C-alpha positions in Angstrom: -10.6 -34.9 -10.5 -8.8 -35.1 -7.2 -7.6 -32.0 -5.3 -4.0 -32.7 -6.4 -4.9 -32.7 -10.1 -4.5 -36.4 -10.7 -6.9 -37.5 -13.5 -5.7 -41.1 -14.0 -7.4 -44.3 -13.0 -7.4 -45.1 -9.3 -6.8 -48.6 -7.8 -10.2 -48.3 -6.0 -11.9 -48.2 -9.4 -10.8 -51.9 -10.0 -12.7 -54.3 -7.7 -10.9 -57.4 -6.6 -11.9 -60.7 -8.0 -13.7 -62.8 -5.3 -10.8 -65.3 -5.2 -8.3 -62.4 -4.6 -10.3 -60.7 -1.8 -8.7 -62.7 1.0 -5.6 -62.8 3.2 -2.5 -63.7 1.2 0.4 -65.7 2.6 3.9 -64.4 2.5 4.8 -67.2 0.2 2.1 -66.2 -2.3 3.2 -62.5 -2.1 6.8 -63.5 -2.7 5.8 -65.6 -5.7 3.8 -62.8 -7.2 6.7 -60.4 -6.8 9.1 -62.9 -8.4 6.8 -63.4 -11.3 6.5 -59.6 -11.8 10.3 -59.2 -11.5 10.9 -61.8 -14.2 8.7 -59.8 -16.6 10.6 -56.6 -15.9 14.0 -58.4 -16.3 13.0 -59.8 -19.7 11.7 -56.4 -20.8 14.9 -54.7 -19.8 17.1 -57.3 -21.5 15.0 -57.1 -24.7 15.6 -53.4 -24.9 19.2 -53.3 -23.6 20.9 -56.6 -24.3 24.3 -54.9 -23.5 23.3 -55.1 -19.8 23.8 -58.9 -19.8 26.9 -59.6 -17.8 26.8 -56.2 -16.0 24.8 -57.4 -13.0 24.9 -54.1 -11.0 23.9 -52.0 -14.0 21.2 -54.5 -14.9 19.8 -54.5 -11.4 19.7 -50.7 -11.3 17.8 -50.5 -14.6 15.3 -53.3 -13.5 14.7 -51.3 -10.3 14.0 -48.2 -12.4 11.7 -50.1 -14.8 9.9 -51.8 -11.9 9.2 -48.4 -10.4 8.6 -46.2 -13.5 7.4 -48.9 -16.0 9.0 -50.7 -18.9 7.4 -48.2 -21.3 9.0 -45.3 -19.6 12.3 -47.1 -19.6 11.9 -47.7 -23.4 11.5 -44.0 -24.0 14.1 -42.9 -21.4 17.5 -41.3 -21.9 18.7 -44.0 -19.5 18.0 -46.6 -22.2 19.2 -44.5 -25.1 22.5 -43.6 -23.5 23.1 -47.1 -22.1 22.5 -48.6 -25.5 25.0 -46.1 -27.1 27.5 -47.1 -24.3 27.4 -43.7 -22.8 27.4 -45.2 -19.3 28.2 -41.9 -17.5 25.3 -40.2 -19.3 23.0 -43.1 -18.6 23.8 -42.9 -14.9 23.1 -39.1 -14.9 19.8 -39.7 -16.7 18.4 -41.5 -13.6 18.2 -38.2 -11.9 15.7 -36.9 -14.5 13.1 -39.2 -12.9 12.7 -37.6 -9.4 9.3 -35.9 -9.7 5.7 -37.0 -9.1 2.7 -34.8 -9.5 5.0 -32.0 -10.8 7.0 -31.9 -7.5 10.4 -33.3 -6.7 9.9 -36.1 -4.2 12.7 -36.8 -1.6 11.9 -40.5 -1.8 12.5 -40.6 -5.5 15.6 -38.6 -5.2 17.0 -41.2 -2.8 15.9 -44.0 -4.9 17.4 -42.6 -8.1 20.7 -41.8 -6.4 20.9 -45.4 -5.2 20.0 -46.7 -8.7 22.6 -44.4 -10.2 25.3 -45.6 -7.8 24.4 -49.3 -8.4 24.4 -48.7 -12.2 27.9 -47.2 -12.0 29.2 -50.2 -10.1 28.5 -52.3 -13.2 30.5 -50.0 -15.5 
């Protein structure tokens, strides 16, 4: 266990495949990001089809899911309230996701405030 109490799997525990242990071009990195983003967009639309046509709200939720994970979005109050058309409640629920390691993190507070504001632009 680390000093901060983290007991999860660390990235260093996964060795790179030989073909991936190299310098990547910006185009390759952009393509990997785009491929990841498509997976998150599909996952969000599958769980919240009412976001289709509400681009700003959709973008905010995809940003959240990309950061916290699609599984966390699936279990979140954000999804539940959005799907019940409680858009104000869904926007407020973004602020429930500002901690890491049991501490409120200023970076996550800024990110969630930005996602909340973006979400509300689509309402």
